[in-house]
C-alpha positions as MATLAB code, in Angstrom:
seq = 'XXXXXXXXXXXXXXXXXXXXXXXXXXXXXXXXXXXXXXXXXXXXXXXXXXXXXXXXXXXXXXXXXXXXXXXXXXXXXXXXXXXXXXXXXXXXXXXXXXXXXXXXXXXXXXXXXXXXXXXXXXXXXXXXXXXXXXXXXXXXXXXXXXXXXXXXXXXXXXXXXXXXXXXXXXXXXXXXXXXXXX';
ca = [
     -74.283    1.655   96.320;
     -74.244    5.452   97.746;
     -74.354    6.426   94.063;
     -77.603    4.421   93.553;
     -79.161    5.925   96.417;
     -78.289    9.550   95.945;
     -79.443    9.599   92.130;
     -82.026    6.982   91.991;
     -83.776    8.824   94.467;
     -83.034   12.078   93.152;
     -84.672   11.357   89.894;
     -87.669    9.494   91.224;
     -88.358   12.268   93.887;
     -88.237   14.791   90.909;
     -90.826   13.087   88.932;
     -93.035   12.455   92.144;
     -93.086   16.104   92.730;
     -93.496   17.226   89.327;
     -96.261   14.927   88.866;
     -97.957   15.776   92.028;
     -97.508   19.647   91.318;
     -99.374   18.939   87.987;
    -102.484   17.045   89.270;
    -102.913   19.584   91.880;
    -102.885   22.366   89.361;
    -105.289   20.439   87.267;
    -107.451   19.750   90.117;
    -107.534   22.639   92.623;
    -110.493   20.919   94.847;
    -107.939   18.271   95.671;
    -105.300   21.257   96.207;
    -107.461   23.214   98.502;
    -108.797   19.884  100.388;
    -105.357   19.446  100.967;
    -104.618   22.972  102.129;
    -107.460   22.734  104.778;
    -105.699   19.807  106.740;
    -102.051   19.128  106.233;
    -102.204   16.294  108.560;
    -103.936   14.432  105.347;
    -100.523   14.839  103.371;
     -99.036   11.289  104.439;
    -102.455    9.679  102.778;
    -102.210   12.156   99.673;
     -98.396   11.414   99.217;
     -99.192    7.540   98.998;
    -101.852    8.026   96.258;
     -99.651   10.151   94.573;
     -96.879    7.467   94.459;
     -99.822    5.286   92.934;
    -101.161    7.700   90.356;
     -97.800    9.369   89.363;
     -95.799    6.108   89.424;
     -92.555    7.965   89.455;
     -91.012    4.741   88.376;
     -92.733    3.053   85.451;
     -90.483   -0.143   84.860;
     -88.344   -2.596   86.938;
     -84.806   -3.291   86.072;
     -84.265   -5.965   83.078;
     -84.765   -9.525   84.669;
     -83.896  -12.646   82.634;
     -86.381  -15.906   83.042;
     -84.701  -18.755   84.625;
     -86.738  -21.425   83.125;
     -89.706  -22.038   80.721;
     -92.908  -21.079   81.842;
     -96.199  -20.104   80.635;
     -97.449  -16.697   82.444;
    -101.016  -15.568   81.777;
    -101.276  -17.365   78.441;
     -97.753  -15.997   77.197;
     -94.964  -18.497   76.741;
     -91.628  -17.454   78.273;
     -88.272  -18.885   77.458;
     -85.381  -19.397   79.605;
     -83.067  -16.361   79.035;
     -85.995  -14.071   77.507;
     -85.681  -10.462   79.230;
     -88.312   -8.854   80.702;
     -89.477   -5.912   82.526;
     -92.269   -5.609   85.281;
     -94.416   -2.358   84.319;
     -94.994   -1.134   87.690;
     -97.365    1.597   86.603;
     -99.804   -1.262   85.216;
     -99.792   -2.788   88.514;
    -100.538    0.383   90.384;
    -103.524    0.788   88.045;
    -104.819   -2.970   88.489;
    -108.520   -2.804   89.546;
    -108.208   -6.035   91.325;
    -105.476   -4.160   93.763;
    -107.357   -0.577   93.792;
    -110.949    0.319   92.994;
    -111.516    3.074   90.166;
    -107.688    2.962   89.826;
    -107.868    5.637   87.147;
    -109.100    8.305   89.409;
    -106.761   10.271   91.655;
    -108.225    9.690   95.086;
    -106.393   11.354   97.940;
    -108.416    9.601  100.550;
    -107.766    6.239   99.133;
    -107.659    3.187  101.787;
    -106.294    0.767  101.509;
    -103.561    2.186   98.971;
    -102.135   -1.152   97.477;
     -99.081    0.525   95.293;
     -95.946   -1.178   94.090;
     -94.472    2.600   93.689;
     -91.407    1.429   96.152;
     -91.184   -1.950   94.398;
     -92.140   -5.055   96.435;
     -89.889   -7.982   98.221;
     -85.839   -8.514   97.748;
     -86.183   -5.350   95.440;
     -88.253   -3.047   97.769;
     -86.608    0.577   97.440;
     -83.996    1.345  100.063;
     -84.431    4.592  100.362;
     -88.122    4.724  100.957;
     -87.778    6.163  104.534;
     -85.984    8.972  103.127;
     -88.364    9.507  100.156;
     -91.540   10.047  101.869;
     -90.616   12.853  104.192;
     -88.709   14.797  101.628;
     -91.924   14.754   99.204;
     -94.209   15.534  102.149;
     -91.805   18.839  102.678;
     -91.839   19.667   98.874;
     -95.575   19.011   98.847;
     -96.217   21.306  101.779;
     -94.265   24.086  100.685;
     -96.032   23.758   97.121;
     -99.582   23.819   98.496;
     -98.574   26.765  100.918;
     -97.167   28.829   98.225;
    -100.425   28.267   95.981;
    -102.694   29.359   99.226;
    -100.999   32.414   99.224;
    -101.460   33.338   95.454;
    -104.107   35.157   94.376;
    -106.472   32.782   91.525;
    -106.052   33.999   87.926;
    -107.123   32.188   84.681;
    -107.135   28.547   83.993;
    -104.899   25.596   84.015;
    -103.267   24.155   80.980;
    -103.849   20.623   81.571;
    -101.430   19.114   78.535;
     -98.031   19.059   80.416;
     -96.450   19.089   76.888;
     -97.898   22.495   76.079;
     -95.411   23.845   78.844;
     -92.552   25.737   77.356;
     -89.009   24.318   77.263;
     -85.386   25.065   76.080;
     -82.330   23.114   76.634;
     -78.966   24.390   77.420;
     -76.191   21.863   76.537;
     -76.594   18.507   78.155;
     -78.963   19.756   80.874;
     -82.607   19.194   81.799;
     -84.823   21.428   80.128;
     -84.517   24.725   81.634;
     -87.615   26.641   80.314;
     -89.818   25.870   83.140;
     -88.091   28.390   85.517;
     -89.502   31.208   83.367;
     -93.261   29.962   84.126;
     -95.174   30.687   87.245;
     -97.870   28.719   88.287;
    -100.565   30.817   89.599;
    -102.887   29.408   92.662;
    -105.733   28.058   90.188;
    -103.038   26.119   88.038;
    -102.365   29.146   85.785;
     -99.460   29.103   83.995;
     -97.990   32.628   82.700;
     -94.464   33.590   81.622;
];
C-alpha cells in the first residue's frame, strides 16, 4: 500500500504538473489571469485535473455477468477498462469540455476516480500540485517575454540515458510567454 501511495502519486502528479505547465505556456492569458490572483489556484487545479486527466484509464476489471451496456454486449469474464479522460470530456457532465476553462463551476471531473476506487491520496495531491503551479506561475511572471511558444509537445528535444526518464528537457528553458529555448 505504501508503494502504491508513493509511486502512483508521484507519476500522476508529474503528469498533471507537466500538462498544466504546457497548457499555461500555450495560453499566456490564462497564466496571467492565474498570476493576478493566486486565490484562483484551487479552481484552476480542479480544471487542470479534468482537462489534463493525469490518469487516462482505470485498472482492468472483469465483467461479472453477461450484460448489454449502451448497445454493446459484454460477456462474463470480458476484460474492460474505464477511460477516465472520456468521462472528463463528456458534454453531459461539463459544458464545452474541449475548452480549458479555469473558472469552470461546477467542475464534474473524475480525475481521482469514484466510489470505492476513489484515490486515497487526493488530499495530498491537491496541495502538492498547487505549490508546483504557484512556483511555475511566479517564475514566469519574473521572466521577460520573448518569441512564441511551441504548441506541439512532441517538438521538445529529449534524450534518453539508459532506463531513466527523458533528460533533454532539463536543457530547455521556458520563457514567460511560453518560448522554449536551448
